[in-house]
N, C-alpha and C positions, 0 to 999 in steps of 0.2 A: 061367422063363415065357415060354411064344411066342406074340408078334400074333398066329395064330391062334386058340392060348387067348380069350388079352384080345375076341379078336373072339365068338367065342363066347356067353363068358360075361355080354358090351354084349348080343348077340341074348338068350336064354339072361332076361336081369332085361327088358327090355324087352318082355317077349313074357308073363312071367308077369308083369307088374304093380305091381310093390314097386318101393316110394318110394326109397330105398337099399340097398343091395351096397357092403360093405367085403372085402374077402381082403389077409387078409398071410399069408406064407411066410417061409421065412426069410430070404432076398432080395430080394421087391417087397415095397411092402404098396400096391393097389385100391384104390381107393373109387370104386363108380358109385351117382352119385344119378338121378334123372327127374324130368319133370316127371307129378305126377298128369292134368295133363289134357293136356298130349303124351305117352302112353308111350311115344312113336316116337323122340322128342327124349331123347340120352342123355348124364349127364356123367360125364366119368372124373379122376380124376387118379390120374398112376401115382407111387411113391414111392420112388426104389432105395433101402434098408438103407445105413448107413452102413459105406463102407471103409476100414479104415483107417484111423478117426477122422475123414473127410472123409464131410459128408455130399452127394450129389447129387440133385438136384430132378428132374420135369421133369413137365412136364401138357399133358394131350390139347384140344385144341376141341373142341365138341362135336361130337356126330355122328349126322347123321340117313343113317337104316336106311331110308329108302325110296326116296333119292336114290338117287345116284353123290357118288364120293366128290371135292371138289374139284379142281380141274387146276388147279395155281399153273403162275403163267408169269409169266417177268423181264419187265424191262419194256424194251420196245426203246431200247438205247444212243443218246443222242444223237452227232448225222449228223458235228458236229465234236469229241466226246471221242473213236470209231472210226476217227480216224483217228491219236490221240497215241499210243508207243508207251511201253509201260510199262518203265525203271529198274528191280530189282526187285535185292531183297539175295539176294550168294553162296554169302548164311551166318549162321550163329546167333553173333546179341553183341550189344555198343555200336553204336549210330547217333551217329556228328560230324559237324559241320557242319564244322569245318577243327580244326585239326593240333594247338591249345591253345590256353582260352580267351579269350587276349587275339590273336587270329591275325581274319582277317577269315573269313568259307564261302569252301567251294572255289565254288560256285557259290549263286547267288539266282536266284530264279523272276524271266526277262527276257532269262537270262544266254545266252550262244550257246558250244554241248558242241561239241566233235567229237570222235569215236572215238580213245582213247586218253588223257583229259584228268581226271586224278585227281576225281574229284563229292565222293566222303565219307570216312570211317576206320570200320570197324570192326572193331574191340575182339573179340577176339575169346581167353581161356584170356595174356590179358595179353599179345596182341599186335596191334598197331595196322597194320593190311590197311587199304594203303589201291584203294580199288578205282575202278577205269579205267571210261569211256564206251563200248557198244560199239553207240551212237550218236550223230551231228552230229544237229545241229536243236539250238532254243529251250527254255529249262523255264516250259513253263508251269506244273507246280506242285509244291511240297516236298510228300512224303506222309507224312515221320516228324519225331515232335521233334526237336528237340539232347540228347543220353547217352540213347535215348529205348533200353529191349532192341528188336532186330525179328529173327525168327523168317527161315530158307530162303523164300525165294522172295518176302516178306512185300512188295510196293510201297514202293518211296519216292521216284521221280519220275515225271511226266507230262513227255513230251518228245516238240516240234511236230515233226518229222524237216525236214530245212531241203532 
């Protein structure tokens, strides 16, 4: 069921005056509920049926059919955060701040780093890859916990450029 079909179903339910409609197909289950006093307010819940043993749920917010959809606005970045550089993970793996548990971290908050300095290690497929900094500056924040899994392009550190 696509979005257009869902929208027309919501419009039909709001015009018909029915308080609740439930529709279930092979892969989607939709429940649309309306308040009897407010036919234009429609609450809908879409539940995707289990796919290969996993249950995924998605819930939609109440929809007001008489007004245009709300516009989502992102907050403007803080002035001091906008000048920070994000050091991101170049690969998927496990993030380590030091070369071994008994050794000190490569970098800490407040440390000055230069281009080429090792900032962490990412283990991928039993290989330990030293990640070198591509920027110079002062480390402002470490965004990942030690021994945590990281994704490709995930932010690792915030650096104030020098």
